[in-house]
N, C-alpha and C positions, 0 to 999 in steps of 0.2 A: 631521565626521561626527556624525549625531545619536545620542542614546543608544540609540534603537531599533535603528539600523543597527549600532552597536557590539555590542549584545546579540545580534543575529542572527548577527553574525560569530563570536561565541563559540560559538553553537550549531553553526554549520557547521564551525568548527575542530575541535570535539570529534568530528566524524564523518570527518575527513580521515585519510588513511593507507592502509595495506594490510591492517590487521587484519580478520579476519572480522567481519561485521556483518549483522544482519537487522533492518531498520528498517521499521516500518509507518507509513503515512501516510493520513490521512483528513481531508477538508474537509467540514464539516457546519454546519447552521443552529444557531441558539441552542436550538431545541427538538429537536435531534438528528436532523435529516433530511439525507440526501444528495441527495434528489430529491423532486419532488412525487409524488402517488399515480399520476400518468400517466407518470412517468419523466423529466420535464423536469429537467435538472440543469445547464444552461449559463446562468449560472455561479452556484453557491452562494456561493463565496468570491470575493474581489476580485483585481485585477491583481497586487498585491504578493504575495499568496499563490501565484499562479501562477508568478511568478519564483522564489519559494522552492522550489516543487515541481521546477522545472527544475534548480535548483542541486542538489537531492537526487539527481536522476537522474544528474547529472554526477559525483557522488561514489561511485557504485556500479558494480559489474560488470554487474548484471542488474536489470531492473524487471519485476515480476510482476503480472499482472491476471487476473481470471476471465473466462470467455467471455461472461457477462452484461454485463460492462462494455464489452467489445468490441462487442457487438451494440447496446447502448444508446447509447454515446457515440462509438464509432468513433475512439478516440484514436490518435495517432501514437507517443506515448511516447518522443519524441526530445528532445534538448537544443537549443532554439532561442532561448531568451531569455537564456541565459548562455553563457560560454565553457566548452568541455569536449567530451569525446567522447560520442557516443551509447552508452548501455548496450545489452547484448543484451536484446531484448524477448521476454518469455515469457508465453504464454497457457495458463492451466490450462483445458483443454477436453477432458475424458475422452471425450465422445461425438462429438467432431469437429463441433461445430455451426457454428463460425466459417468463413466463406467466404474464398476467395482474394482477394476484392476489398476486404477490410478494410485500413484505413490502417496498422494495426500490422504488417502483413506487407510493407510497402513501405519503400524507403529502405535506407540503409547501417546497419551495426552488427550485422546478423544477427537472426534470430527463431527461437524454438523454440516448438513446440506440444506440451504434455504431454497425452498421450492414453492411454486404456485400450488395452493391447496386444491385447485381445480384440475391439476394434472392427473391423468389416469394411470400413468406408468407406476410401477412398483418402486420400492425403496431399495436400500442396500443393507438390509438387516444382517445379511451373512457376514458383512465386514464390521458390524457393530457401529455403523454410521447412522446417526439420528437424522431423519428427514424432518425439517421444521417448516410448517406451512406459514407463509407470509403473504400479505397483500401485494398485488402487482398492479402496475399501470402500463398499459400498452405492451405487456409482456416483460416489463422490467421491474426490478425491485428497487424502490427508492431508498436512498441512504438512511433516512430516519426509520424505515421499516427494518432495515438490517440492524441498526443500533438498538431499537426497541426489543427485537427478538433476543439479542445478546444480553441486554440489561435484565430481561426476565429470567435469565439463567445465571445471574450474578457476574457477568463478564462486562466489566466497566472500563477496562483498559484495552484498547483495540488498535491494532496495526493494520491499516489498509495497504496491502503490498502490491497489488496489481490486478489486472493490467492497467494500461493507460486509460481506458474508458471508465473503469471503476473508480480509480483515483480521481480522475477529472470530474466524475459525477459527484463525488463527495466534496470536492473543492467548490464546484458551482453551487452546491446546496448549502454552503457555509457550514458543513458538518465537521470540518477538520479543525483541531486546535493548533497543530503544527504540521508542517510539510517538509520532508527531507528530499531534496533533489540532488542526486549525485551525477555530476557531469564528467564524462570521460573524454579525453582528447582524441576523439574518433570521429571521422566524417563518413557517414553511411550513404548519403545521397537520398535517393527515393526509398523511404522505409515507413514503418509503422510509427505514428507519432506517440510521444510521451504525454506529459501533462498538458492539457488544453483547458485554460480557464474560459469563462464566458467572454465573448468578444466585446470590444469597446471601440467607439469611434474617435474618442479623444483620450490622449495619454493621461490626462488629469483624472480619468475614471478608471485607470488601470490599477490592479492590485500592486501595492508597493510595501509589503510587510517588512517589519524589522527582521534583519537577517544577520546571521553569523556564518562565516566561511571557514572551512577546515580542509586541509589537504589530506587525502587518503591515497598514499602512494602517488601515482600520476593523475588521479582523479581529484575533483574538488566537490566537497559537500556544501550545499546551501541549506542551512537550518533556518527555516522560515517560521516566524511566530505569527499565527493568524488570529490570535485571541484579542488583538487590540484594533477593533474596526475603526476607531477614531483616527488611527495612524496608518491604516492600510491603504488609503487612497490619498495621494498628495501630488501636487503638480511639481514638475522639475523646474528648478530656478535657473538652470544653465542652458545655454544655447550653443 
């Protein structure tokens, strides 16, 4: 087994088990884009990174995406490239914009759609999709409301897969235990941004979590540990 494969196995082993986990995942270009300005995103990262993503899905109870990701990419969010059970698929869609024909609502494993309880539109009962009413703020579902709704259903191990706005909202809320950012050697130029943390004026206030890097083909995985706040913000000592 290669050193890269060994290192990746260490990353996956750290995520195994039954302990509660909230993991964010994002694949982006070298200049921080997850798609072009027109929304083209297939595929920013390479095939090895896709296998890694499927492994992450197999290690959690539920995988969460936003409605924009469903509309733009029409993902299935299933485990197909590795062994394991499909997670429960969860779409954050307060205004019920996603239609019943989306791939995320097909297949086994179950699907939830988190919606604003005040929304008047109907659900997707014909596809066996459960609409779950959650509180909203200014039309958005806060990360803690997402996690609370999942915990009520026994879903304690969660992968927040996309898009950039959703993952960034979890990061800013301090709701992630770990964050996997896969960077591809690709320059997009003007495009849709990936992970965006809260802005800082001084680099001493920037997040600097403990990190492990692993090569995934031509891509590089940054495995970031966000569970040690005492070590997450530190000043650089070099000039």
